[in-house]
N, C-alpha and C positions, 0 to 999 in steps of 0.2 A: 739776862745773863749772857745769852748767845751773842746778841748784837753788841753789847758792851765789849766783850772780849774779841769778837770778830773785827769790828770796826777799829778797835784799839790796836790790834796787831798790824793792820794795814797802815794806820797812822804812824806807828812806831817804825815801820819799814820805809814808807815813801816820803815822809816829811823830813825836811832838812833839820839837822841839829838835835835829833832825838838820840837816845842811847842805842836804838836798834836800827838807825838809818842805814839803808843799803843791805839789810839782812837777807833780801832775796825772796823769791816765790816760795821756796821750801819753808821758810820761817812763817810766811803767811798761811800756807797750808796747815802747818802744825798748829798755829794759833787758832784757826777756824775749827780744826778738829777738836781741840781741847775746849773751845767755846761751846761746841755742841755737847761734848762730854759733860760740862758743867750745867748746861741747859737741861739735858735729859735727867741728870741727877736731881735738880731742883724742881722739875716738872713731872716727876715720875708718877705721882698719884693720879694725875690727869691723863696718863698714857704718853706723856712726852710729846704732846701735839704742838710742836714748834714751827711747823711748816704746812701751809695750806695745801701744797701739792701732795704731801703724805696723807693729810686728812681726806682730800678728794679721792686719792687712790684707794683708801680704805672704803670709802662710800661706793666707789665703782666696783670694788671687790665684794660688796654686799654686807659691810659691817654696819649693823643698826645703831650702835652707840655713836659712832662718828656722825652718822646722818642726823641723829636726834639732837646732837650738840653742835652742829655745824656753825650756826650763827655765833654762838659763844666762843668757839675756837677761833673763828676768823677775826672777830673783834679783838680777842686777847692777843693773837699773833701779831696783828698790826700795831696795837698799842705797845706791846712789848718791844717790837722792832724799833719803833719811834723813840721810846724811852731809852732803850739801850744805846741807840745812836746819839741821843742827846747827852747821855752821860759820857760817852767817848769824846764828844765835842768838848765837854767841860774839862776832861782830863788833858786834852791836847790843844786847848784854846789858843794859848800863846804860839804854839808851833803852827797851827792852822793859819793864824793871822799873819805870821811871819813868812810862811811859804809863798814864794813868788809865782809858782806855777798853778793856775786854776785847775788844770787836769789832775794834778796830784791831790788837791783839796777835794775834788769830786770823788777820786778813787777811794778816799777814806770811807765814803758813805755808800757808793753804789758801784755796780759793775759797768764795764764798757769793753768792747771787743778789741783784740789786737789788730785784726783786719776787719774793717766795717763792711760787712756784707749781710744785711739783716736776715735774709732767708737762710743762709748757711749758719749764721749765729743762732737763729731759732732752732735749727736742726740740732746743733750742738747742745743747746739747753734741754731739748726734748730727750736726747740720748742720755745725758748726765742724770737728769731727774728720773728717767725710766730705770736706770741702774739703781739709784737710791731707793725708790719705792718698791721695785721688784725684790730687792734683797730684804727690805723690811718685811714684805709680805711673805717671802720664802721662810724667813726665820719665824714669823708668827705662826706658820703651820705647825711648829714644834712646841708651841706653848700657848697659854691662855691670854697673855698680855697683848694689847693692841697698840699701834702707833710706834713711834721711835723707841719708846720704853721697852717694847717687846724684845729688842736686841740687847738690852742692858747698856749702860753708859759707855763702857770701853769698846765693845764691838762696833757700835755706831760711830764712835770717834774714828776708828780705823777705817770704816767704810767711807766717811767723809774725806779722810786723808788720801785714800786710794783714788776717789773720784777727782779730787783736786790735782793730784800728781799726774793722773793719766788723761783726764778730759778737761782740765781747767784752763789750759793754755789759750784756746781761742777766745773765750768770753769772760774768764774769771769765775766761772761756774756759780751763777746765782743759785740754781736748783731749788729756789724757794722764792715765791712771789713777794712775800712779806719782807724777806731779807733785803730785797732791792728797793721796793716801793716805799716802805717805811722810812729808811734812812735817806732816800732821795728826796722825799718830802721834807725831812729835817734839814737837808742841805739847802733846799729852797727857802725854808722859813728862818733858819738861824742867822744871826748877824755875823757872818764870816767875812772878814775883810778880803776884798779882791777875789771873791769866790767864782765869778763867772756863771756860765749857764749850768743848769741841772740836767741838760741833755735829755729833754723829754721826748725828742724824736726817736730815741732808742729805747725808752722806758718800757714800751710794750713787749719787747723781746724777752726780758727776764720775768715778765708776768705770764705771757701766753705760753712760752716754751715749757716752763715747769708745770703749769696746769695741764697741758696736753700730755707731757711725759708721765705725770702722776696718774692721770686717768687711764692712759694706755696701759700702764703697768697693772693697774687694778683690774681692767677688763681682761687682760691676758693671764691674770693670776689663776683663775679657776681652771682653764684648760691646760695650762703649763705647770701648775703647782698643785697637783691633786693631793688630797689628804692621804 
């Protein structure tokens, strides 16, 4: 659900000839935020584990449930990201094939920086993911639920909107390793006309950055967020 709506809003904005073409970065931010809203609603019983960075942050903070189910969560997160991206491709197949710009095609599936400086891009992803996971953990101090579902669907959507609006400019705010890797794999696999490179030289940044940011937030949660 998350990736279908997230990749879908990017396709609607960046591909030529769509009803939302040229809608701008704010429209993309709103679409991603509402995609997270729908994802949390539909995955609430599992704790809303849509993001490996959040799962790893919970483990770093000492959550035994996240640790016990880590393998299951990671597989589900990757498969969900790939399936969602595939459904977005089906929805916009004609527009993707007609789009002349390979970069716009890739943008539907994965992130890339406005200014390519991998180490600074990495820092941006670490900071953005730290904010996400730290707020999730802060809210969890006030309730029994774990994961993104601990915030409820609407607050976490507003959190994603805030991160995108404030910190999303440099890199497109992956803040989720599965969100970038799964769709990037689908971009490489799917028969998209004139798609060009999947930009694997940059792919490590939206994987490593969110993982480090999530773990750092988890490690700092105990001293900075006392019960």
